C-alpha positions in Angstrom: 122.9 115.1 70.5 123.1 116.9 73.8 121.9 115.7 77.4 118.7 117.9 77.3 117.7 116.5 73.8 118.2 112.9 75.1 115.8 113.8 78.1 113.2 115.2 75.8 113.3 112.2 73.9 112.9 109.9 76.9 109.8 111.8 78.1 108.4 111.6 74.6 108.5 107.8 74.9 106.7 107.8 78.2 104.1 110.3 77.7 101.1 109.8 75.1 101.2 112.0 71.9 97.8 113.8 72.2 98.9 116.0 75.1 98.5 119.2 73.5 94.5 118.8 73.6 94.3 117.9 77.2 92.9 120.1 80.1 95.2 122.5 81.8 94.8 120.4 85.0 95.7 117.3 83.3 98.9 118.8 81.6 99.7 120.1 85.0 99.5 116.6 86.7 101.4 115.0 83.9 104.3 117.6 84.2 104.5 117.0 87.9 104.8 113.5 87.8 107.0 113.7 84.7 109.6 115.8 87.0 109.1 113.8 90.2 109.1 110.2 88.5 110.4 110.4 84.7 110.1 106.8 84.1 106.4 106.6 85.7 103.9 105.2 82.9 100.6 107.0 83.5 97.6 105.0 82.8 94.8 107.4 83.4 94.5 111.3 84.5 90.8 112.2 85.5 89.1 114.6 87.9 89.5 113.5 91.7 86.4 113.1 93.8 87.8 116.3 95.9 87.7 119.6 94.2 90.9 120.9 93.1 92.8 117.7 92.3 93.4 115.4 89.5 93.5 111.5 90.3 96.2 109.8 88.5 96.5 105.9 88.1 100.1 104.5 87.8 100.1 100.8 87.6 98.7 99.3 90.8 98.8 103.0 92.5 96.7 106.0 92.6 98.0 109.4 93.5 96.4 112.7 93.7 97.8 116.1 92.0 96.4 119.6 92.6 95.2 121.2 89.6 98.0 123.6 89.4 100.6 120.6 89.9 102.0 121.9 93.1 100.8 119.4 95.4 100.7 115.6 95.3 99.0 113.1 97.9 99.4 109.6 98.0 97.1 107.3 100.2 93.5 106.3 100.8 90.9 109.0 100.2 87.8 108.4 102.3 84.1 109.4 101.8 83.4 110.2 105.4 79.7 110.3 104.9 79.3 107.6 102.8 82.1 105.8 105.1 83.6 104.7 101.7 87.2 104.2 100.6 87.1 106.2 97.3 90.6 104.9 96.3 90.2 101.4 96.7 87.0 101.6 94.7 88.7 103.3 91.7 91.5 100.8 91.7 89.0 98.1 91.7 87.4 99.6 88.6 90.9 99.6 86.9 91.8 95.9 88.3 88.4 94.5 87.0 89.3 95.9 83.5 92.6 94.3 83.5 91.5 91.0 84.8 88.5 90.8 82.5 91.0 90.9 79.7 92.4 87.5 80.7 90.7 84.9 78.7 89.4 81.7 80.0 91.8 79.6 78.0 94.6 81.3 79.9 93.3 80.7 83.3 93.3 77.0 85.3 89.5 76.8 86.2 88.0 74.7 88.9 84.2 75.3 88.7 81.1 73.7 90.7 79.3 71.0 89.2 76.4 73.2 88.7 76.1 77.0 87.7 78.4 79.0 89.8 77.1 81.8 92.1 80.4 83.5 92.3 83.7 83.4 90.4 87.0 84.6 91.8 90.3 85.0 90.3 93.4 83.8 92.4 97.0 84.7 91.9 99.0 81.4 92.9 102.5 80.4 93.5 103.2 76.5 93.3 105.3 76.6 96.2 103.3 78.9 98.4 102.2 77.2 101.7 98.7 78.9 102.1 98.2 78.5 98.2 98.6 74.9 98.7 96.1 74.8 101.7 93.7 76.8 99.6 93.8 74.5 97.0 93.3 71.4 99.4 89.9 72.9 99.9 89.0 73.6 96.5 86.3 70.7 96.4 84.7 72.6 99.7 85.0 76.0 97.9 83.2 74.5 94.8 80.6 73.1 96.9 79.8 76.6 98.1 78.9 77.6 94.4 82.2 79.4 94.0 84.5 79.0 90.7 88.1 79.6 91.3 90.1 80.7 88.3 93.8 80.2 88.8 96.4 82.5 87.3 100.2 82.3 88.0 102.2 84.7 90.3 105.7 83.1 91.1 106.6 85.2 93.9 110.3 84.4 93.4 110.2 86.2 90.0 110.6 85.2 86.3 113.3 82.3 85.6 113.2 80.9 89.2 112.4 77.4 90.1 108.8 78.4 91.1 108.4 80.1 87.5 109.6 76.8 85.9 107.2 74.7 87.8 104.4 77.0 86.9 105.5 76.6 83.2 105.6 72.8 83.6 102.2 72.6 85.1 100.7 74.7 82.2 102.5 72.6 79.8 101.4 69.2 81.2 98.9 67.1 78.9 96.4 67.4 82.0 96.8 70.7 83.1 94.3 70.6 86.2 95.7 67.1 87.5 99.4 68.4 87.3 98.2 71.6 89.1 96.8 69.5 91.8 99.5 67.3 92.1 102.1 70.0 92.3 99.9 71.8 95.2 100.3 68.7 96.9 104.0 68.7 96.7 104.8 66.6 93.7 107.3 67.9 91.6 105.9 68.3 88.2 107.5 66.8 85.0 109.7 69.4 83.4 107.9 70.9 80.1 108.1 73.7 78.1 105.6 75.3 75.8 104.1 78.7 74.8 102.5 79.8 78.1 101.0 82.9 79.9 103.0 82.8 83.1 105.3 85.6 82.6 102.2 87.8 81.4 100.3 86.7 84.4 103.2 87.7 86.6 103.4 91.0 85.2 99.3 91.3 85.6 99.6 90.5 89.1 102.2 93.4 89.6 99.9 95.8 87.9 96.8 95.0 90.1 99.0 95.4 93.3 99.3 91.7 94.1 102.0 91.9 97.0 101.7 88.0 98.2 100.0 84.7 97.4 97.4 83.5 97.4 95.7 86.9 96.1 91.9 86.5 95.9 90.4 89.0 93.5 86.5 89.4 93.5 84.6 89.8 90.2 84.5 93.7 90.8 88.2 93.8 91.1 88.5 93.9 94.7 91.1 92.1 96.5 89.3 90.2 99.3 92.1 88.3 100.7 95.0 86.2 101.0 94.3 82.6 102.2 90.5 82.2 103.3 88.7 79.2 104.4 85.7 78.3 102.2 83.1 79.8 104.7 85.0 83.0 105.0 85.4 83.2 101.0 81.6 82.8 100.7 80.9 85.6 103.4 83.2 88.0 101.8 81.5 87.3 98.2 78.2 87.7 99.8 79.2 91.0 101.6 80.0 92.6 98.3 76.5 91.9 96.9 75.0 94.0 99.8 
């Protein structure tokens, strides 16, 4: 088997099978990206808001490729009349789709006593200082009608002490109590079980988490790292306008 055949097989593993039927502009964009970054996994190709370009979602990134495949742009695309970040808005839709796929039983939920007005998903690290500060204010956040759904993102990566602590918290008999104790600096009792920590870490990378805490609004928008309770409420209220 020669090198050219091996490359063809590698590309076939990356690219979906139904390419023959796709529009020429999509095919041109796919070809251009395969030549520039053969290992890139394309999630979506669609018409861009600006004429003559396709927009391509690759994990947590969005790039623009000209319909002939000759030019590639990377960066934020703004609608100057609407004063709107079109790139961020499209990525938020993709983030929402991915976050909504995480069931409630794979989250650690701290909810208000009554009906929540807002809900946020927070990617957190057991050992992160600002994550601990955020959780120390969880009662105040809940009092403002905000439900906090935690998922894990051990910044040091899989198989590290922070990862092991997250697994131990998840596997504790009283998960919420273990989570709160760990956020206060108590070393969790070592425990192992089936857990979602690794898949949540991967999800974080897919939605562009680059630090913790990472607070995601229901529409998929990243609204902050650490935010004080009133700041968090104000950000959520602003999204309603």
